[in-house]
MMTF fields as JSON, N, C-alpha, C and O atoms, coordinates in Angstrom:
{
  "mmtfVersion": "1.0.0",
  "mmtfProducer": "UNKNOWN",
  "numBonds": 451,
  "numAtoms": 452,
  "numGroups": 113,
  "numChains": 1,
  "numModels": 1,
  "chainsPerModel": [1],
  "groupsPerChain": [113],
  "chainIdList": ["A"],
  "bondAtomList": [4, 2, 8, 6, 12, 10, 16, 14, 20, 18, 24, 22, 28, 26, 32, 30, 36, 34, 40, 38, 44, 42, 48, 46, 52, 50, 56, 54, 60, 58, 64, 62, 68, 66, 72, 70, 76, 74, 80, 78, 84, 82, 88, 86, 92, 90, 96, 94, 100, 98, 104, 102, 108, 106, 112, 110, 116, 114, 120, 118, 124, 122, 128, 126, 132, 130, 136, 134, 140, 138, 144, 142, 148, 146, 152, 150, 156, 154, 160, 158, 164, 162, 168, 166, 172, 170, 176, 174, 180, 178, 184, 182, 188, 186, 192, 190, 196, 194, 200, 198, 204, 202, 208, 206, 212, 210, 216, 214, 220, 218, 224, 222, 228, 226, 232, 230, 236, 234, 240, 238, 244, 242, 248, 246, 252, 250, 256, 254, 260, 258, 264, 262, 268, 266, 272, 270, 276, 274, 280, 278, 284, 282, 288, 286, 292, 290, 296, 294, 300, 298, 304, 302, 308, 306, 312, 310, 316, 314, 320, 318, 324, 322, 328, 326, 332, 330, 336, 334, 340, 338, 344, 342, 348, 346, 352, 350, 356, 354, 360, 358, 364, 362, 368, 366, 372, 370, 376, 374, 380, 378, 384, 382, 388, 386, 392, 390, 396, 394, 400, 398, 404, 402, 408, 406, 412, 410, 416, 414, 420, 418, 424, 422, 428, 426, 432, 430, 436, 434, 440, 438, 444, 442, 448, 446],
  "bondOrderList": [1, 1, 1, 1, 1, 1, 1, 1, 1, 1, 1, 1, 1, 1, 1, 1, 1, 1, 1, 1, 1, 1, 1, 1, 1, 1, 1, 1, 1, 1, 1, 1, 1, 1, 1, 1, 1, 1, 1, 1, 1, 1, 1, 1, 1, 1, 1, 1, 1, 1, 1, 1, 1, 1, 1, 1, 1, 1, 1, 1, 1, 1, 1, 1, 1, 1, 1, 1, 1, 1, 1, 1, 1, 1, 1, 1, 1, 1, 1, 1, 1, 1, 1, 1, 1, 1, 1, 1, 1, 1, 1, 1, 1, 1, 1, 1, 1, 1, 1, 1, 1, 1, 1, 1, 1, 1, 1, 1, 1, 1, 1, 1],
  "groupList": [{"groupName": "MET", "atomNameList": ["N", "CA", "C", "O"], "elementList": ["N", "C", "C", "O"], "formalChargeList": [0, 0, 0, 0], "bondAtomList": [1, 0, 2, 1, 3, 2], "bondOrderList": [1, 1, 2], "singleLetterCode": "M", "chemCompType": "L-PEPTIDE LINKING"}, {"groupName": "PRO", "atomNameList": ["N", "CA", "C", "O"], "elementList": ["N", "C", "C", "O"], "formalChargeList": [0, 0, 0, 0], "bondAtomList": [1, 0, 2, 1, 3, 2], "bondOrderList": [1, 1, 2], "singleLetterCode": "P", "chemCompType": "L-PEPTIDE LINKING"}, {"groupName": "LEU", "atomNameList": ["N", "CA", "C", "O"], "elementList": ["N", "C", "C", "O"], "formalChargeList": [0, 0, 0, 0], "bondAtomList": [1, 0, 2, 1, 3, 2], "bondOrderList": [1, 1, 2], "singleLetterCode": "L", "chemCompType": "L-PEPTIDE LINKING"}, {"groupName": "THR", "atomNameList": ["N", "CA", "C", "O"], "elementList": ["N", "C", "C", "O"], "formalChargeList": [0, 0, 0, 0], "bondAtomList": [1, 0, 2, 1, 3, 2], "bondOrderList": [1, 1, 2], "singleLetterCode": "T", "chemCompType": "L-PEPTIDE LINKING"}, {"groupName": "ASN", "atomNameList": ["N", "CA", "C", "O"], "elementList": ["N", "C", "C", "O"], "formalChargeList": [0, 0, 0, 0], "bondAtomList": [1, 0, 2, 1, 3, 2], "bondOrderList": [1, 1, 2], "singleLetterCode": "N", "chemCompType": "L-PEPTIDE LINKING"}, {"groupName": "ALA", "atomNameList": ["N", "CA", "C", "O"], "elementList": ["N", "C", "C", "O"], "formalChargeList": [0, 0, 0, 0], "bondAtomList": [1, 0, 2, 1, 3, 2], "bondOrderList": [1, 1, 2], "singleLetterCode": "A", "chemCompType": "L-PEPTIDE LINKING"}, {"groupName": "GLU", "atomNameList": ["N", "CA", "C", "O"], "elementList": ["N", "C", "C", "O"], "formalChargeList": [0, 0, 0, 0], "bondAtomList": [1, 0, 2, 1, 3, 2], "bondOrderList": [1, 1, 2], "singleLetterCode": "E", "chemCompType": "L-PEPTIDE LINKING"}, {"groupName": "LYS", "atomNameList": ["N", "CA", "C", "O"], "elementList": ["N", "C", "C", "O"], "formalChargeList": [0, 0, 0, 0], "bondAtomList": [1, 0, 2, 1, 3, 2], "bondOrderList": [1, 1, 2], "singleLetterCode": "K", "chemCompType": "L-PEPTIDE LINKING"}, {"groupName": "GLN", "atomNameList": ["N", "CA", "C", "O"], "elementList": ["N", "C", "C", "O"], "formalChargeList": [0, 0, 0, 0], "bondAtomList": [1, 0, 2, 1, 3, 2], "bondOrderList": [1, 1, 2], "singleLetterCode": "Q", "chemCompType": "L-PEPTIDE LINKING"}, {"groupName": "ARG", "atomNameList": ["N", "CA", "C", "O"], "elementList": ["N", "C", "C", "O"], "formalChargeList": [0, 0, 0, 0], "bondAtomList": [1, 0, 2, 1, 3, 2], "bondOrderList": [1, 1, 2], "singleLetterCode": "R", "chemCompType": "L-PEPTIDE LINKING"}, {"groupName": "TYR", "atomNameList": ["N", "CA", "C", "O"], "elementList": ["N", "C", "C", "O"], "formalChargeList": [0, 0, 0, 0], "bondAtomList": [1, 0, 2, 1, 3, 2], "bondOrderList": [1, 1, 2], "singleLetterCode": "Y", "chemCompType": "L-PEPTIDE LINKING"}, {"groupName": "ASP", "atomNameList": ["N", "CA", "C", "O"], "elementList": ["N", "C", "C", "O"], "formalChargeList": [0, 0, 0, 0], "bondAtomList": [1, 0, 2, 1, 3, 2], "bondOrderList": [1, 1, 2], "singleLetterCode": "D", "chemCompType": "L-PEPTIDE LINKING"}, {"groupName": "SER", "atomNameList": ["N", "CA", "C", "O"], "elementList": ["N", "C", "C", "O"], "formalChargeList": [0, 0, 0, 0], "bondAtomList": [1, 0, 2, 1, 3, 2], "bondOrderList": [1, 1, 2], "singleLetterCode": "S", "chemCompType": "L-PEPTIDE LINKING"}, {"groupName": "PHE", "atomNameList": ["N", "CA", "C", "O"], "elementList": ["N", "C", "C", "O"], "formalChargeList": [0, 0, 0, 0], "bondAtomList": [1, 0, 2, 1, 3, 2], "bondOrderList": [1, 1, 2], "singleLetterCode": "F", "chemCompType": "L-PEPTIDE LINKING"}, {"groupName": "CYS", "atomNameList": ["N", "CA", "C", "O"], "elementList": ["N", "C", "C", "O"], "formalChargeList": [0, 0, 0, 0], "bondAtomList": [1, 0, 2, 1, 3, 2], "bondOrderList": [1, 1, 2], "singleLetterCode": "C", "chemCompType": "L-PEPTIDE LINKING"}, {"groupName": "ILE", "atomNameList": ["N", "CA", "C", "O"], "elementList": ["N", "C", "C", "O"], "formalChargeList": [0, 0, 0, 0], "bondAtomList": [1, 0, 2, 1, 3, 2], "bondOrderList": [1, 1, 2], "singleLetterCode": "I", "chemCompType": "L-PEPTIDE LINKING"}, {"groupName": "GLY", "atomNameList": ["N", "CA", "C", "O"], "elementList": ["N", "C", "C", "O"], "formalChargeList": [0, 0, 0, 0], "bondAtomList": [1, 0, 2, 1, 3, 2], "bondOrderList": [1, 1, 2], "singleLetterCode": "G", "chemCompType": "PEPTIDE LINKING"}, {"groupName": "VAL", "atomNameList": ["N", "CA", "C", "O"], "elementList": ["N", "C", "C", "O"], "formalChargeList": [0, 0, 0, 0], "bondAtomList": [1, 0, 2, 1, 3, 2], "bondOrderList": [1, 1, 2], "singleLetterCode": "V", "chemCompType": "L-PEPTIDE LINKING"}, {"groupName": "TRP", "atomNameList": ["N", "CA", "C", "O"], "elementList": ["N", "C", "C", "O"], "formalChargeList": [0, 0, 0, 0], "bondAtomList": [1, 0, 2, 1, 3, 2], "bondOrderList": [1, 1, 2], "singleLetterCode": "W", "chemCompType": "L-PEPTIDE LINKING"}, {"groupName": "HIS", "atomNameList": ["N", "CA", "C", "O"], "elementList": ["N", "C", "C", "O"], "formalChargeList": [0, 0, 0, 0], "bondAtomList": [1, 0, 2, 1, 3, 2], "bondOrderList": [1, 1, 2], "singleLetterCode": "H", "chemCompType": "L-PEPTIDE LINKING"}],
  "groupTypeList": [0, 1, 2, 3, 4, 5, 6, 7, 8, 9, 9, 10, 9, 6, 7, 9, 11, 12, 11, 1, 4, 9, 9, 5, 6, 13, 2, 5, 9, 14, 7, 12, 7, 10, 8, 12, 11, 15, 16, 17, 16, 7, 9, 7, 9, 15, 15, 6, 0, 3, 1, 9, 6, 8, 9, 7, 8, 9, 7, 6, 18, 9, 7, 15, 7, 12, 7, 8, 9, 7, 9, 7, 7, 12, 4, 19, 3, 15, 2, 3, 1, 1, 12, 12, 1, 8, 1, 5, 1, 9, 3, 4, 1, 12, 9, 3, 12, 8, 10, 3, 8, 6, 6, 7, 15, 11, 16, 7, 17, 2, 8, 16, 8],
  "groupIdList": [1, 2, 3, 4, 5, 6, 7, 8, 9, 10, 11, 12, 13, 14, 15, 16, 17, 18, 19, 20, 21, 22, 23, 24, 25, 26, 27, 28, 29, 30, 31, 32, 33, 34, 35, 36, 37, 38, 39, 40, 41, 42, 43, 44, 45, 46, 47, 48, 49, 50, 51, 52, 53, 54, 55, 56, 57, 58, 59, 60, 61, 62, 63, 64, 65, 66, 67, 68, 69, 70, 71, 72, 73, 74, 75, 76, 77, 78, 79, 80, 81, 82, 83, 84, 85, 86, 87, 88, 89, 90, 91, 92, 93, 94, 95, 96, 97, 98, 99, 100, 101, 102, 103, 104, 105, 106, 107, 108, 109, 110, 111, 112, 113],
  "secStructList": [7, 7, 7, 7, 2, 2, 2, 2, 2, 2, 2, 2, 2, 2, 2, 2, 2, 2, 1, 2, 2, 2, 2, 2, 2, 2, 2, 2, 2, 2, 2, 2, 2, 2, 2, 2, 2, 2, 2, 2, 6, 1, 1, 7, 7, 4, 4, 4, 1, 7, 2, 2, 2, 2, 2, 2, 2, 2, 2, 2, 2, 2, 2, 2, 2, 2, 2, 2, 2, 2, 2, 2, 2, 2, 2, 2, 2, 2, 2, 1, 7, 7, 7, 7, 7, 7, 7, 7, 7, 7, 7, 7, 7, 7, 2, 2, 2, 2, 6, 6, 6, 1, 7, 3, 3, 6, 6, 3, 3, 7, 7, 7, 7],
  "xCoordList": [148.458, 148.419, 147.422, 146.285, 147.835, 146.929, 145.783, 145.886, 144.696, 143.512, 143.695, 144.332, 143.136, 143.135, 142.063, 141.21, 142.111, 141.12, 139.711, 138.754, 139.59, 138.272, 137.724, 136.534, 138.597, 138.152, 137.756, 136.77, 138.529, 138.188, 136.828, 135.988, 136.637, 135.378, 134.206, 133.142, 134.401, 133.356, 132.983, 131.804, 133.999, 133.731, 132.999, 132.08, 133.41, 132.758, 131.289, 130.425, 131.001, 129.615, 128.787, 127.629, 129.385, 128.665, 128.319, 127.215, 129.274, 129.047, 127.965, 127.089, 128.035, 127.051, 125.653, 124.674, 125.565, 124.26, 123.694, 122.508, 124.53, 124.033, 123.088, 122.162, 123.32, 122.467, 121.376, 121.697, 120.109, 119.025, 118.979, 118.644, 119.315, 119.29, 120.375, 120.133, 121.574, 122.671, 122.355, 122.64, 121.762, 121.4, 120.365, 120.465, 119.374, 118.336, 118.941, 118.574, 119.871, 120.542, 121.336, 121.307, 122.04, 122.833, 121.941, 122.26, 120.829, 119.921, 119.307, 119.11, 119.004, 118.452, 119.479, 119.132, 120.748, 121.805, 121.951, 122.102, 121.904, 122.012, 120.863, 121.063, 119.667, 118.494, 118.597, 118.316, 118.999, 119.11, 120.222, 120.093, 121.313, 122.411, 121.919, 122.231, 121.147, 120.592, 119.667, 119.737, 118.802, 117.873, 118.63, 118.264, 119.687, 120.454, 121.208, 121.337, 121.706, 122.391, 121.438, 121.825, 120.211, 119.221, 118.911, 118.797, 118.775, 118.472, 119.587, 119.319, 120.834, 121.986, 122.193, 122.674, 121.835, 122.017, 123.138, 123.516, 123.681, 124.723, 124.15, 124.817, 122.91, 122.235, 120.963, 120.353, 120.577, 119.321, 118.461, 118.956, 117.176, 116.254, 116.142, 116.46, 115.689, 115.617, 114.663, 114.881, 113.621, 112.634, 113.222, 112.749, 114.253, 114.866, 115.966, 116.491, 116.321, 117.396, 116.867, 115.672, 117.793, 117.431, 117.241, 117.718, 116.553, 116.373, 117.696, 117.778, 118.712, 120.013, 120.61, 121.126, 120.535, 121.04, 120.239, 120.793, 118.923, 118.085, 118.526, 118.649, 118.766, 119.217, 120.536, 120.719, 121.452, 122.763, 122.628, 123.252, 121.812, 121.633, 120.969, 121.385, 119.953, 119.249, 120.15, 120.075, 121.009, 121.97, 122.922, 123.241, 123.364, 124.245, 123.522, 124.106, 122.265, 121.488, 121.34, 121.456, 121.08, 120.945, 122.243, 122.235, 123.362, 124.666, 124.919, 125.363, 124.637, 124.829, 123.93, 124.363, 122.669, 121.713, 122.121, 121.98, 122.629, 123.041, 124.244, 124.325, 125.179, 126.31, 125.831, 126.35, 124.832, 124.282, 123.645, 123.831, 122.89, 122.245, 123.284, 123.139, 124.34, 125.396, 126.078, 126.342, 126.358, 127.009, 126.115, 126.59, 124.823, 123.879, 123.799, 123.767, 123.766, 123.672, 124.933, 124.854, 126.099, 127.341, 127.46, 127.926, 127.039, 127.045, 126.104, 126.406, 124.973, 124.001, 124.584, 124.438, 125.246, 125.819, 126.981, 127.19, 127.731, 128.86, 128.361, 128.884, 127.358, 126.891, 125.937, 125.735, 125.35, 124.42, 125.206, 126.099, 124.89, 125.618, 125.254, 124.181, 126.134, 125.819, 124.597, 124.373, 123.83, 122.624, 123.015, 124.01, 122.228, 122.52, 122.214, 121.316, 122.946, 122.699, 121.301, 120.826, 120.667, 119.315, 119.396, 120.11, 118.68, 118.707, 117.989, 117.068, 118.435, 117.798, 116.38, 116.138, 115.452, 114.078, 113.998, 114.556, 113.301, 113.165, 112.163, 111.109, 112.519, 111.6, 110.742, 111.243, 109.477, 108.513, 107.932, 107.297, 108.137, 107.551, 106.028, 105.449, 105.429, 103.968, 103.501, 104.298, 102.239, 101.69, 101.995, 102.318, 101.899, 102.127, 103.578, 103.865, 104.505, 105.899, 106.271, 107.236, 105.52, 105.806, 105.427, 106.011, 104.467, 103.979, 104.581, 104.014, 105.673, 106.234, 106.725, 106.751, 107.111, 107.609, 106.484, 106.705, 105.311, 104.191, 103.42, 103.528, 102.661, 101.872, 100.654, 100.07, 100.29, 99.092, 98.155, 98.55, 96.933, 95.934, 94.696, 94.156, 94.258, 93.064, 93.112, 92.085, 94.285, 94.401, 94.439, 94.57, 94.329, 94.377, 95.724, 96.255, 96.249, 97.544, 97.299, 96.562, 97.944, 97.823, 99.002, 100.155, 98.726, 99.796, 99.881, 98.872, 101.1, 101.413, 100.599, 100.036, 100.497, 99.787, 100.686, 100.263],
  "yCoordList": [-104.264, -103.094, -102.091, -102.456, -100.843, -99.855, -99.493, -99.601, -99.061, -98.683, -97.3, -96.425, -97.121, -95.792, -94.955, -95.488, -93.662, -92.779, -93.113, -93.047, -93.47, -93.814, -95.059, -95.133, -96.04, -97.263, -96.985, -97.531, -96.132, -95.756, -95.064, -95.353, -94.157, -93.414, -94.357, -94.233, -95.284, -96.244, -97.092, -97.319, -97.559, -98.368, -97.559, -98.061, -96.307, -95.447, -95.255, -95.35, -94.99, -94.781, -96.062, -96.019, -97.193, -98.467, -98.735, -99.177, -98.462, -98.678, -97.73, -98.133, -96.471, -95.475, -95.834, -95.706, -96.281, -96.546, -97.914, -98.172, -98.789, -100.122, -100.075, -100.88, -99.134, -99.006, -97.974, -96.813, -98.353, -97.411, -96.189, -95.093, -96.368, -95.226, -94.213, -93.006, -94.719, -93.808, -93.086, -91.898, -93.82, -93.195, -92.104, -91.029, -92.367, -91.366, -90.13, -89.004, -90.335, -89.199, -88.393, -87.162, -89.103, -88.428, -87.586, -86.433, -88.156, -87.422, -86.226, -85.175, -86.377, -85.256, -84.132, -82.957, -84.495, -83.474, -82.755, -81.534, -83.526, -82.911, -81.939, -80.849, -82.337, -81.493, -80.209, -79.123, -80.332, -79.132, -78.211, -76.989, -78.796, -77.989, -77.224, -76.045, -77.896, -77.257, -76.106, -75.022, -76.344, -75.301, -74.106, -72.957, -74.381, -73.276, -72.508, -71.287, -73.202, -72.525, -71.598, -70.502, -72.028, -71.176, -69.972, -68.85, -70.203, -69.112, -68.083, -66.883, -68.535, -67.635, -66.913, -65.78, -67.562, -66.955, -67.586, -67.06, -68.708, -69.398, -70.026, -70.095, -70.482, -71.119, -70.362, -69.751, -70.419, -69.806, -70.861, -71.791, -70.702, -71.528, -70.909, -69.735, -71.702, -71.229, -70.047, -69.161, -70.021, -68.946, -67.621, -66.547, -67.706, -66.502, -65.941, -64.862, -66.639, -66.195, -65.213, -65.167, -64.429, -63.541, -64.397, -65.531, -63.875, -64.67, -65.149, -66.262, -64.315, -64.711, -65.874, -66.833, -65.778, -66.864, -68.145, -69.244, -67.991, -69.158, -69.859, -71.083, -69.074, -69.668, -70.406, -71.521, -69.762, -70.367, -71.668, -72.675, -71.634, -72.823, -73.943, -75.096, -73.629, -74.656, -75.244, -76.436, -74.393, -74.887, -75.89, -76.931, -75.562, -76.468, -77.779, -78.856, -77.692, -78.904, -79.763, -80.987, -79.117, -79.873, -80.594, -81.749, -79.887, -80.481, -81.697, -82.744, -81.55, -82.649, -83.825, -84.978, -83.528, -84.588, -85.32, -86.54, -84.58, -85.246, -86.158, -87.249, -85.717, -86.573, -87.824, -88.918, -87.652, -88.799, -89.787, -90.998, -89.268, -90.148, -90.897, -92.095, -90.185, -90.833, -91.929, -93.02, -91.623, -92.602, -93.827, -94.962, -93.59, -94.694, -95.543, -96.772, -94.877, -95.601, -96.42, -97.571, -95.828, -96.566, -97.741, -98.814, -97.543, -98.663, -99.759, -100.945, -99.363, -100.357, -101.159, -102.381, -100.481, -101.199, -102.091, -103.164, -101.646, -102.446, -103.677, -104.776, -103.493, -104.576, -105.54, -106.656, -105.126, -106.004, -107.041, -106.682, -108.311, -109.33, -109.239, -108.747, -109.706, -109.634, -110.486, -111.533, -110.024, -110.765, -112.036, -112.073, -113.058, -114.321, -114.175, -113.423, -114.883, -114.746, -115.24, -116.242, -114.531, -114.889, -115.993, -115.852, -117.082, -118.147, -117.681, -116.865, -118.219, -117.872, -118.421, -119.506, -117.692, -118.191, -119.493, -119.615, -120.451, -121.749, -121.621, -120.998, -122.219, -122.192, -123.435, -124.558, -123.226, -124.311, -124.417, -123.477, -125.523, -125.61, -125.643, -126.494, -124.724, -124.687, -124.563, -124.363, -124.68, -124.639, -123.315, -123.293, -122.231, -120.931, -120.763, -120.148, -121.313, -121.145, -122.033, -121.743, -123.111, -123.977, -123.304, -123.592, -122.426, -121.793, -120.416, -119.63, -120.103, -118.773, -118.52, -117.373, -119.558, -119.381, -119.163, -118.618, -119.58, -119.486, -118.197, -117.578, -117.808, -116.587, -116.801, -117.883, -115.739, -115.79, -114.685, -113.524, -115.049, -114.063, -114.293, -115.398, -113.232, -113.278, -114.424, -115.042, -114.711, -115.747, -117.148, -118.101, -117.313, -118.648, -118.824, -117.892, -119.988, -120.272, -120.853, -121.824, -120.228, -120.728, -121.653, -121.237, -122.876, -123.834, -124.185, -124.293, -124.359, -124.877, -124.329, -125.128, -123.081, -122.542, -122.483, -122.056],
  "zCoordList": [-90.182, -91.041, -90.449, -90.151, -90.279, -89.679, -90.627, -91.848, -90.007, -90.779, -91.391, -90.804, -92.563, -93.168, -92.481, -91.772, -92.693, -92.083, -92.562, -91.79, -93.83, -94.368, -93.684, -93.38, -93.441, -92.768, -91.319, -90.826, -90.639, -89.266, -89.226, -88.373, -90.157, -90.217, -90.505, -89.898, -91.42, -91.765, -90.55, -90.28, -89.82, -88.628, -87.562, -86.914, -87.385, -86.398, -86.751, -85.879, -88.012, -88.441, -88.31, -87.894, -88.664, -88.525, -87.064, -86.748, -86.181, -84.754, -84.238, -83.474, -84.662, -84.236, -84.735, -84.0, -85.977, -86.584, -86.208, -86.417, -85.659, -85.312, -84.11, -84.015, -83.196, -82.014, -82.292, -82.546, -82.254, -82.58, -81.664, -82.114, -80.374, -79.451, -79.793, -79.803, -80.073, -80.446, -81.746, -81.898, -82.682, -83.962, -83.746, -84.337, -82.909, -82.627, -81.967, -82.304, -81.025, -80.383, -81.406, -81.405, -82.271, -83.301, -84.207, -84.495, -84.655, -85.538, -84.824, -85.433, -83.538, -82.767, -82.659, -82.778, -82.432, -82.369, -83.707, -83.75, -84.807, -86.14, -86.38, -86.915, -85.984, -86.191, -85.372, -85.879, -84.103, -83.267, -83.775, -83.714, -84.275, -84.846, -86.067, -86.233, -86.923, -88.116, -87.718, -88.295, -86.734, -86.291, -85.708, -85.953, -84.935, -84.351, -85.432, -85.342, -86.45, -87.551, -88.296, -88.701, -88.475, -89.136, -88.256, -88.75, -86.953, -86.027, -85.967, -85.903, -85.988, -85.92, -87.247, -87.27, -88.346, -89.658, -90.458, -91.505, -89.988, -90.744, -92.004, -93.036, -91.91, -93.047, -93.348, -92.471, -94.623, -95.041, -95.69, -96.327, -95.518, -96.278, -97.662, -97.856, -98.617, -100.003, -100.124, -100.951, -99.322, -99.393, -98.895, -99.267, -98.053, -97.494, -98.389, -98.111, -99.442, -100.332, -101.366, -101.659, -101.909, -103.014, -104.264, -104.307, -105.281, -106.507, -107.114, -107.633, -107.046, -107.59, -106.788, -107.363, -105.454, -104.61, -104.834, -104.821, -105.039, -105.309, -106.584, -106.614, -107.649, -108.917, -108.721, -109.209, -107.998, -107.763, -106.971, -107.304, -105.923, -105.087, -105.865, -105.758, -106.639, -107.41, -108.488, -108.789, -109.073, -110.063, -109.405, -109.98, -108.204, -107.459, -107.141, -107.267, -106.733, -106.451, -107.702, -107.635, -108.855, -110.113, -110.454, -110.879, -110.261, -110.555, -109.655, -110.126, -108.377, -107.431, -107.794, -107.768, -108.136, -108.461, -109.734, -109.818, -110.735, -111.975, -111.716, -112.279, -110.867, -110.511, -109.792, -110.014, -108.926, -108.201, -109.173, -109.046, -110.149, -111.128, -111.959, -112.206, -112.392, -113.173, -112.362, -112.867, -111.1, -110.229, -110.036, -110.073, -109.831, -109.646, -110.911, -110.841, -112.074, -113.34, -113.592, -114.022, -113.323, -113.553, -112.584, -112.966, -111.33, -110.379, -110.835, -110.7, -111.371, -111.837, -112.991, -113.032, -113.935, -115.077, -114.642, -115.207, -113.642, -113.165, -112.41, -112.595, -111.567, -110.704, -111.392, -110.913, -112.504, -113.209, -113.999, -114.767, -113.825, -114.59, -116.066, -116.414, -116.923, -118.351, -118.667, -118.059, -119.613, -119.971, -120.709, -121.433, -120.515, -121.179, -122.659, -123.037, -123.492, -124.932, -125.28, -124.746, -126.17, -126.587, -127.629, -128.622, -127.422, -128.427, -129.687, -129.64, -130.798, -132.069, -132.061, -131.532, -132.635, -132.641, -133.428, -134.518, -132.859, -133.518, -134.649, -134.515, -135.743, -136.879, -136.822, -136.881, -136.709, -136.695, -138.094, -138.573, -138.742, -140.08, -139.964, -139.288, -140.622, -140.63, -142.067, -142.984, -142.24, -143.592, -144.274, -145.462, -143.554, -144.192, -144.608, -145.635, -143.808, -144.179, -145.362, -146.069, -145.587, -146.722, -148.031, -149.075, -147.977, -149.195, -149.427, -150.186, -148.821, -148.974, -150.39, -150.836, -151.098, -152.449, -153.451, -154.532, -153.1, -154.034, -153.801, -152.742, -154.775, -154.668, -153.785, -153.745, -153.08, -152.256, -152.733, -152.83, -153.024, -153.427, -152.58, -152.523, -151.924, -151.076, -150.074, -149.79, -149.54, -148.529, -149.086, -148.319, -150.398, -150.995, -151.678, -152.283, -151.578, -152.185, -153.566, -153.738, -154.548, -155.919, -156.182, -156.071, -156.523, -156.749, -158.224, -158.921, -158.673, -159.995, -161.143, -161.891, -161.332, -162.492, -163.678, -164.752]
}
């Protein structure tokens, strides 16, 4: 059965990231590409944006972050095994529990009045 594009991509990334030298080269290329994009003007830093663009960008970041949090929370609930049932608290007969039917005044139990 042929691989799907997602599986091919996953294998390629795993192979690339498994070798530390290849990963370092890849990250260096990404960094230089980012720097050149900023130099050319394809990308702007947040400080270089107008206030309106800043609001728009930050709104987009908030939306992305909230989706990430929801995804993380749902994964956590899915992957967490169900909690074991809590046993009922054991009742230990003690002197105080024996006198619950009788009146208590100032810490003394009044019996058979």
